[in-house]
N, C-alpha and C positions, 0 to 999 in steps of 0.2 A: 297801098292805101289812095282812097282819092284825098284831093288837096283837102279839103274840109275834114277829112278825118285824120289826116297828118295835122292838120291845126289843133283842133279838139284835143288829139293825144298830147300834143306838147304842152299846150295850155292847162289841162289837168295835171299833167307828168311836174310842171312846173309848181302850181300848187301843193301837190304832194311833198314834192322835195322840200319845197318851206318848211312845212309842218314836220317833217323828220328832220330838218336841220335845226329847228325850234326843237327839239329832244337830243340829239346827238351833238350840237355844236357845244353846248354847255357840257357836257360829262366831262370831259379833262379838266375845267377850269371853273364849274360852279362850287365843287367841293372847297376848295382852297380859299373861293371866295367867302363864301359862307362863313367859314370858320371865324371870319374878322368881325362878323356881325355880334349882338347881343343875342343871348338865348341860345347861342350856337353849342348843342351837344352832336355825340357820333350819332344818336337815334333821330333826332330835329334833321342835320344834315343830310342823313339816309332818305328820310320823309321828303325833303326838298329835289332830291334826285328822282324819287319814283312816284311823286304825286301827279306827274304829268301824265305817267301811262296808266294809272288808276282809273284818273278820272275820264280818260278817253275808254277806257273799257266800260264804266259805269255809263258814260251819256251815248255808246256805239248805237246800243239799240234805239234809243229814243229819236237820235237824229236820222237814221235809218227810215225809221216809220214816218216821223213826219216828213222826209224828203217824198214820200208814197203819198202823202196828203196834201201837202202844199207847194209839192214840187221842187225839184231837184235845185236850181240856181238860188231859190231865195233863201233855201236852208243852208245851203254853203257860205252864202254870203252872210248870215247869221253865227255861223261858225268861225269866220275868221275874222268878224268885228270882236266876238268872243276873245280871240286868241288875242287878238291886238293888243285888247284892253287889260287881257293879263299878261303881256308883254312890258305894255307900259308900268301896270302894277307892280311886278316885279323888279323893273329898273328904278325906282322909286323909292325901294323896301330900304327900312335904316334899321329890321331885324329878319331873323331867319323866319318867323312868325308870318311875316309879311311877304316873303321869298315865298314860302308855301302857299299862301292864299294867291299871287300870283300864279304860281305852277298850275294850282288845280283851275283856276280860269283858263289858263291856255290849254289845259286838258279838255275842258268843258267844252270848247268849241271843236266836236268830234266828226270833222268834215268826210272823215275817210270812207263811210258808206256810201253815202251822198255821190263824192266823186266817183267810186266804182259803179254807182248803179248807172250815174249821168253816163261816163264813158260806154258802159255795157248799151244804154239805150240810142247812142247815137253811131256804133261802130257796128258794121255787118258781121255775124257771127263768126266767119273764117279769119276776122281780121281783129277780133276780141283777143286773143290771146296775145297779137303782137302788142297792142296798146294796154294789156294788163303786165306784159313783159315789161315795158317802158317803166312802170311804175315799180314793177319789183327791183330792176336795175337800181332805180333810183334809192329804194332803200338802202343796198349794200353801197351804193355811190355814196350817198350821204355818210353814211357810217366810215367811209374809207376816208373821206376827204376832210371829214369834224374832226378828227384826230390830232392831226397835224395841224390844222387851222384854226382850231380852237384857242390855243395857247397865242396865236400869232394875233389873232381879233382882239384876245384878250389885254394883250399889252398894248396893241394900237388904240383901241377904241374903249377899253375896259369892260368890264362884265356888264354894266349898266347899259354901257354903249350899246353891246351886242343885242342885249333886249330890245331896245329900242330901236336898232335896226330891223330885228324881226318885224315888230309892231308896225314900221312903215313898209315893208316888204310885203306884209298881210293885205293892208289897204289896197297897194298896188294891184296885187293879185285879183282882188274884186274887181278890179276896174278889166282887167285883161277877161276874167269869167265873163261879163257881160258885153265884151267888146267882140271876143272873139270865138266863145262856145255858142252854138244855136241854142233853140230851146226845141225839145222833142214834145210832137204831140201824141200822146198814147191814147187808145180807145177808152171811149168812158164804160164799154161793157167789161173792162178789165182794169180799171182806175180806183176800185172800191177799196181801202187796205184795211176794212175793218174784220178782225179775226185773222189776219195777216202773220201776228207772232205766233200764234197756235199753230197754224202751217209751220212757219219757219222752224218751232220747236219739235214740231213731231214726226216730219220727214225724215227717216232712218237714212236716206241718203245724203241729206243734208248735215243731218248730225256727224256723219263721218267725216266730212268735208270742215265743220266747225273743229273737231279734234284732231284734223289735219294740220290746219293752220297754228292751232295753241301748240303743238308738238314742234310742229316746225319751229317756231319763234323761241319756246323752251330750249330746243338745242342749240339756235344759233346765240342766242343770250348767254345760256350755260358755258358755252364753246368759246367763247372770247372773254367768258372770267377767267379760266383757267388757262386759254393759249401763250397770253401774253408774259406770265411769268414762267411758264414752260420755257418759252424761247428764251429768256432772261437766266433762269435758274441751270434747266437742262444743256440748252444749247450755248451759252454764255454771249448771248446775242443782244448788244445795247438796245435800248429802246428807241433810241433814234434810228437804228439799222431795220426795225421791224417794217417798215414800209417799204423795204424791198424785197420782203418775201409777200406781203399781201398783196403789190400792186400787179406782178407777173401773174399771181394766182388767182387775180378776180378777172385781169385781162382773159387768160386762157380760160377760164370757166364760161364767159360770156360769148367768145367763140364757140365753143363745146355747146351752147345751149341753143344758139339759135339752129343748128341744123336738126336737134333734136325736138324741139318745137314746129319747124315746118313738118318731118315727118309725122309728127301726131295730130298735125289737124289735116293734113292732107291726105293721110291715110287711114283717117278715122280711130285712130290708136292713140288716145287721149288716155284711156285706162289704164292699158299695157305701159307705155311710157311713165304715168305717174307712178305705178307698182315698183316699175323698175328703178325709178330715181329715190323710192325709199330704201328699196335694196341698195344701191348705191352709198345713200346716206350712212347707213349703218355699216357698208365697208369701210367707208372714211371713217369713222369714229374707231373703227376695230386697227386699222393703221395707226392712228394718232395714239390708242391704247399703247400698240406692242412697240411703235416705232418712235417714240419722242424723244429718244435720247440722241438721236441722229436727224442731221438735216435734210436728208433724201426721204424719209420716213415723215417728218412732220409737213414737210412741201408735198409729198404724194397724198397723206390723209386729206390735208386743207383743199386739193386742189378737188378731190374728188366730193367733198362735203361741200365744196362752194359750187360746182357742176351742178350737184343735185338740189341745193340751197335755191338757185338762180331758177332752174325748171321750174321748180314746185312752187317757186313765188310766183312766176308768171302763169302756170297752168291752172293753179288754185281758183283765181278768181275767174278766169275762163269758166272750168266748169262749174262754179257757181252760177254765173250768169244764165248757161242754159239748164241748170237742174232747179232754179228758184223759179217759181211761177212768177210769170211777167207783173199782175199786179202787187205783188209783195217783196218783188227784188230788192229794194231798199231796204225794207224791215229784214230781209235774209242777209244781205250786205250787213246791216247794223250788228246783228248776231256775229257774223264773221268777223267785222271789226274789233266787238267784244271778244272775242277769242284770243284774236291776234295778239291783243294789246295785254290779256291777262297771260297768255304766253310767255313775251318777253318779260312781265313782273315777277311771273314765278321762276322764269329760268335763271332771271338774276339772282332774286334772294335766295333759292334753292340752292343752286350753284354755290352761292357764296356760302351756304349754311353747310353743305357738303365737304367744299373744300377745307372748312375752317376745322373739321371734323375727322375727315377721312382724306383728306389729299386731293390732287387733282385726279389720281387714279378712281377716288370713289364717284367724282361726276363724271367721268367717261364711263365706267361701268351703268351707272344710272341711265346717261343717255343710248347705251346700249338695249338696257332693259325698256326704256320707251319705245324703242325704232322696231323693236321684237313685236310688241303691243301692235304699232301703228301698222307695221307691215300685215299683221293677222286680221285688222280691221279692215283695212284699204283691198284686201280681197273681196270684201263683199259690196264692193262699191259698183253702182248703176253705171256703166259705159253711157254717156251724153248722146243722144240722139244728134246723127248728122244730118242736118237740115243744108239745104242749098238756098242761097239768097237771090232775091228776084229785086233787080233794081228799077221803078217806074218813074219818068218823068211826068209828072201831075203839075208844072207849071206854078206859078207863085199863086197862093193862097191865103186868105185872110184865116185867123187862127179858126173860127166856127168852120170856115169851109174844109180847113184841114182836119178838124175833128170828124167830122161828116165823112169824110172820105174814109179816115182811119178806119172808122166802124164798118165801112161798107166792107173795104179791104180784109179786115180782119173777119168778116164772115164768109168767104170764098171757102170752097172746101179745097182742103190740102194747106191753108193757110194757118201757120203756128203762131206768129205773130207780126204784127204791122205797126211800124212807125213813119208817120209823115213830119217832115221838116219845113214848114211852108217858107222859111228863108232861104232854101236852098232850092225849092220845087222840086223836089225827089222824094218818093217813099221806099223805104226798105221792108221786105217780106222775109220772113223766114218760111219756107216750104217743106212740103214733104214732096221729093220729085217723082214718088210713085202715083199719089191721089192730086195732086195739083197739075190743071190745065193751064198752060201760060195763056191761051186764048181767052181767057176767060179776064184778062189784064187790058184788052183791048179798049174796053169803053172807058177805062179810067187814063188811059194816056193823054199829055197834054193837048194834042191834036183832036182828040174827041169831047173834051170838058167845055 
């Protein structure tokens, strides 16, 4: 990655991590805190826990569409302000009802799609998986860190203090967004969002990706509903020691993920690796089902599961960014985000119901059935086009000059996508190597302008 790409990836990953911490950090402490408030019932406490994910799903598409119309950074800013306001409301709550309202307002700031679309706008195609991998790792990392950290922070700051801390961090992230992340300029010829939702919901290959991210998060949430009780009841492993199983398997899975992603990108084998990881996920659940009475069985099944999860979490957004139309990328990412959070909500609620009626075996069998369906669906997925990237030094430009240049670059034969970043003085082009003539760029270089 270039220094600019590393800065963009780090900043946007930090914003994404903040959102996930807002969800995960409160999981081990919010239920106990809510029990002390007026109006607390099991149903209301469950609603307080789940409302964040539900409103994220509801507002994912509108925020993604708005980012296509009004720009990524203004929409992300509005979402972070809503997130901060919801955190303050929850911190001041004196009843479960107000906690639910605060969590709903937090979730209404659904900035996942604009963040991923902005990252895709600013990274070259071959670097997008790395950027998306950083966001994907942040999800697993935030979950892992939050389980032990939540009770510690609750004892130190109290639960309202955690909400206030998250509110302040959201405001800090707004400053970083505008200070550290450049604003891409896209072609006016492809910037019209009208009809993009219809396109995003009718493309069969995008539909496969929406199903994939929903299935992945159903499986992730559902597996972690039953895994901690399995460790406690079958392996007699105290809860305080669960981290020592999670930590090495997460680290090993990340180490295995990197070469798989590099192979998929450099050899243009994204689809093949994708299908293989769905198969590995199926195998991991099968090992957990058959070997959950011995430590090695749980460790092996969890490792296979996490390798597949990390690779899929990283490659799915990259495939989305390649298959989604440029003008409607934010809208498509909004549908994607909605499917993701619906998956988490369905996985938690569904696994809880299944565990109560059929035990952990019922949850794992349902997960296996979902994997088989997913594997069949993924076989028909279109392999993303393997386009090359051309970087052109165009010199410092005004926003209007950048828009004009973007239009001209987009019109060149063989150019599939053009993004000009005026602050950096560069243009990124996605080109078809068989049709594109490099000589056509000579008149656009800084020396010629």
